[in-house]
ZAMARGU-4260 file (C-alpha; in steps of 0.2 Angstrom, whole numbers, plus 5000, padded with zeros to 4 digits):
<rodrens>
0) 5282/5009/4960 | 5279/5002/4943 | 5269/4989/4936 | 5277/4982/4920 | 5274/4967/4909
5) 5277/4951/4917 | 5285/4938/4906 | 5272/4924/4903 | 5258/4932/4913 | 5242/4927/4903
10) 5228/4939/4900 | 5211/4934/4908 | 5203/4942/4893 | 5214/4939/4877 | 5209/4951/4864
15) 5212/4938/4850 | 5198/4927/4856 | 5186/4942/4855 | 5189/4947/4837 | 5177/4942/4824
20) 5179/4925/4815 | 5187/4933/4801 | 5202/4937/4811 | 5203/4921/4821 | 5214/4913/4808
25) 5224/4929/4804 | 5242/4926/4810 | 5246/4945/4810 | 5230/4950/4819 | 5233/4936/4833
30) 5251/4941/4835 | 5247/4959/4836 | 5233/4957/4849 | 5245/4945/4859 | 5257/4960/4860
35) 5243/4971/4867 | 5238/4956/4879 | 5256/4956/4886 | 5255/4975/4889 | 5237/4974/4897
40) 5239/4958/4907 | 5247/4967/4922 | 5233/4980/4922 | 5220/4967/4923 | 5229/4958/4936
45) 5231/4974/4947 | 5213/4978/4945 | 5207/4961/4949 | 5218/4962/4965 | 5214/4980/4969
50) 5207/4977/4987 | 5224/4969/4991 | 5233/4985/4987 | 5224/4995/5000 | 5228/4982/5014
55) 5245/4985/5021 | 5248/4967/5026 | 5245/4962/5008 | 5251/4976/4997 | 5266/4974/4986
60) 5282/4980/4995 | 5285/4994/4983 | 5267/5000/4985 | 5269/5001/5004 | 5278/5017/5005
65) 5265/5026/4995 | 5251/5018/5005 | 5260/5025/5021 | 5259/5043/5014 | 5240/5041/5013
70) 5238/5037/5031 | 5253/5048/5037 | 5261/5033/5044 | 5279/5030/5047 | 5289/5021/5034
75) 5307/5018/5033 | 5314/5006/5019 | 5328/5000/5031 | 5315/4992/5042 | 5310/4974/5039
80) 5295/4972/5028 | 5284/4965/5042 | 5287/4980/5053 | 5284/4992/5039 | 5267/4983/5036
85) 5262/4984/5054 | 5267/5002/5056 | 5256/5007/5041 | 5242/4996/5047 | 5242/5004/5064
90) 5245/5022/5058 | 5227/5028/5060 | 5226/5020/5078 | 5243/5029/5083 | 5236/5046/5076
95) 5221/5044/5088 | 5233/5043/5102 | 5245/5056/5096 | 5252/5067/5110 | 5248/5055/5124
100) 5258/5044/5135 | 5249/5029/5127 | 5253/5035/5109 | 5271/5038/5113 | 5273/5021/5122
105) 5265/5012/5107 | 5275/5021/5094 | 5291/5017/5103 | 5286/4999/5104 | 5281/4997/5086
110) 5294/5008/5078 | 5310/5004/5088 | 5305/4988/5098 | 5308/4996/5115 | 5297/4996/5130
115) 5294/5013/5139 | 5288/5021/5154 | 5283/5040/5154 | 5282/5051/5170 | 5277/5069/5171
120) 5264/5078/5162 | 5273/5092/5153 | 5267/5106/5165 | 5248/5105/5162 | 5237/5110/5177
125) 5219/5112/5179 | 5205/5115/5193 | 5190/5105/5194 | 5181/5120/5201 | 5176/5134/5189
130) 5185/5150/5194 | 5195/5140/5208 | 5213/5142/5211 | 5224/5132/5201 | 5234/5118/5210
135) 5253/5120/5212 | 5263/5120/5196 | 5268/5103/5191 | 5286/5098/5185 | 5286/5104/5167
140) 5298/5090/5161 | 5292/5073/5154 | 5304/5059/5157 | 5304/5045/5144 | 5313/5029/5151
145) 5316/5015/5138 | 5323/4998/5138 | 5325/4984/5126 | 5309/4974/5124 | 5317/4957/5124
150) 5334/4951/5131 | 5340/4966/5141 | 5358/4972/5141 | 5365/4955/5139 | 5357/4953/5121
155) 5366/4964/5109 | 5353/4960/5096 | 5341/4971/5105 | 5352/4986/5110 | 5343/5002/5111
160) 5348/5016/5099 | 5347/5031/5110 | 5348/5043/5095 | 5334/5035/5086 | 5324/5035/5102
165) 5327/5054/5105 | 5323/5058/5087 | 5306/5048/5088 | 5302/5056/5105 | 5306/5074/5098
170) 5294/5070/5083 | 5280/5064/5094 | 5280/5074/5110 | 5269/5090/5110 | 5280/5105/5106
175) 5276/5114/5123 | 5284/5100/5133 | 5302/5096/5137 | 5306/5078/5135 | 5321/5070/5143
180) 5325/5052/5137 | 5334/5039/5149 | 5340/5023/5141 | 5340/5009/5154 | 5348/4992/5153
185) 5332/4983/5157 | 5315/4986/5165 | 5314/4997/5180 | 5310/4989/5197 | 5292/4994/5195
190) 5290/4984/5179 | 5299/4968/5184 | 5290/4953/5192
</rodrens>
């Protein structure tokens, strides 16, 4: 990320116009200050538009990666710019749902453009009665079923990249859980209709 001189960018505050009248007609002073204006114009432009730098939907593309680090959001320069902006904008919301079914489903939809269904709870068990016996141990496996969000198997533009899905699931599932990923050609019967 760099903000450099932009050819032809005028300064909103030309230094030459602010000099005492003695230097108003001095060619050297005016050329010298015009050079400073060229260097300072991008600084003034950046400061004038500073709120836009902190809005991921408006920030310059080269600033977006840095903004993603501020909010701990996912960012991949290979993604389309619109997806990168959306991922940074929703990063805080996704952190709130981290480690939950909803968080994983939303992250898969946002980052990879796939729909998902999650079954299992990773082996958590509890009792509603203090000191009561625990219920039978649940299955300790979480199954993540994913399918293309649009088009299904007949649409090669929306193929599911199983390796990327597994990598994202591994990074977002709680460490104490075993997550198995199944890639389906379309929505399961419970999701259709």
